N, C-alpha and C positions, 0 to 999 in steps of 0.2 A: 504494500500500500504506500503510494507516494503521491505527493501533490506539490504544486509550485504556486508561489504567490508573487505577483508582479504589481507594482504601483505605477500607473501611467506608462506601462510597457517596460519598466525598469525594475531590477531587483534592488529594492531598498526597504529599510525598516522605519523610515520617518518621512513625514510630509510637512513642509513649511508653506503656510499660506500668508500672504501679505496684502494689506489694504490700507487705505487712508479713511479716517472717520468720515462718513457721509458718501463715500464712493460706492460703486457697485460691489457686491460680494464677489469674492474670487470664484473662479470656475471650480467645479467639483473635481476631486481626485478619483480616479477609477482604479479599484483594486480587483484584479482578476485572479481567480483561483482555478487552476487546471488540475484535473485528475490525471497524473502521468503514470499511474500504476495500472495493474490488471484487474483489480477488484473495485467494487462500488464503495464510495465514501458516503457515510450516513451521518445523521445527527449534526449536520453543519449548523453552527450558531455564530452569529456576528453580534457583538455588543460594543457599546461605547462606555468606557470607564474613566474615572478620574473626577477631580473637583469641577472641572469645566465641561464635562461630557454633554451637559444640556445645551451648550453653546454650539453644538454641531448637529447636523442632520445626516442620516444615512438611509440608503435604500435597503431592501431585503436581498438575501442570497438564497438560492435553492437549498433545501435541507439535505439533498442527496445529489451526488454526481456519479454517473456511470464512468467506467474506464474510458479515457480519451475525451470526455466532456469537459466543458469549462463553464464557469459562471462569473458574474461580476457584481460588485457592490460599489456604489458611489458614496463619497463622504464629502460634506461641504460645510464650512462655517455658516452660521445663521446670519442673515442680513441685519443691518442696523445696530451692530454692537458698538459700544463706546470704546475709546482708545484704551489699549491695554494688551496684555498677552494672555492668551487662552490656551490651555493644554489639556489634552485627553489622549486616550489610548483606544485604538480600534483593535479588539480582541476577536480572534477566530478560533473556535474549537471544532474538532472533527473526530469522528469515530470510523472504524473499519466496518465492514459489512456485518460483523458479529456484535457490534456495539462496543468494542474495546476502544478506549480513548487513545488517539494518536497525539503526537506532539503538536500543540497549537501554535499559532502565530500572533504576534503583537506588532502593531504599527503605531509609532508615536505621532501625534498630531499637534502642531503648534500653529496658532493663528495670531499674528502680530498686527494690531490695528493702530496706526499712527494717528496722532491728533493733527487736525488742520493747523497750518502755520498761524501762530498768534491766537490760538484757541485754548482756553483753560479746559482741562478735563480732569476728572477725579474718579477714583475707585474707592469703595468702602471695604475695609478689611477688619475682620474680627480678631479676637485674642490669639487664635492659632495662625493668623496671617492669611487665611483663605478669603477669597472674594465673597462678599455678602450681597444677597438680594433680599434677605429678611433676617429678623432676629427673633428667637423664641425664648421666652422666660417662663419658668415654672416656680410656683410657691405652694406650700401646703396651707390648708385652711387653718387659720389661727396663728400663722407665722407672722411675727411682728416686723421683721426687717424686709424691705422690698428687695426682690432680686434685681441685679444690675447686669448690664452688658457693656463692655468696652468696645467702642467702634472708633477706628482710625480712618481719617480721610487723607488720601495720598494724591497729590497733584502729579498726574502723569502726562500733562500737556505742556505746551511751551508758553502759555499765558498765565497771568496771575489770577488765583481764585480770590474773590472778594465777598464780603458780607455773607459769611457762612453761618447758617442756622440749621437746627434740627427740629423738625416738627413731625410728631407721630401722625399717621394717617389711618384711614379705614374706619369701619363701624365702631370699633372699641378704642378709638384714639384717645378719648377722654380718660381712659383708665391708666394712661402712661404720661409720664412727665420727664422731659430731658433733665438730667442732672447738671451739676456745675462742671463744665468741661474747661479745658484750656487749649489754646492754640499755640503751637510753636512753629517757627519757621525753620525749615531745613534748606533754605534757598528759595529762590522765586521760581 
């Protein structure tokens, strides 16, 4: 049982996408899987993993490939992302005809979105340094201290951020109150 993986017709284990904020999204990368052995490949599964996996879209790949057959999956960063660097891994798992797992493949995906010239841009990062799109807080009934979350704002553009404020939103926004924060400049 053998198979080959090619990305845009080349043997490589990573894909780098580049774009400028507000520009069209980059073209999709095409990952082709070919069954180069004599037996059927089954249980083929393709997944996106990593902190920024939700920033990429992928198509589906057939779950089985007969000897000599090939299939492909396309992967593309989502449109409209803010300036920043987004990383994910495209993982492919596969079994032989008897359902025994074969060695899988992983392809690293990196999407770098550059800020427009003279445009401030920011990314929110939590305590562990990961990008945030939401914050979850949990407290027990009768607990007297309010749970808190530390959020950092990083300027990853080439313009200056001004008048920064934090305002909770959504239907339960009145239940939250921004704490006393501090701003420090690490350069403009």
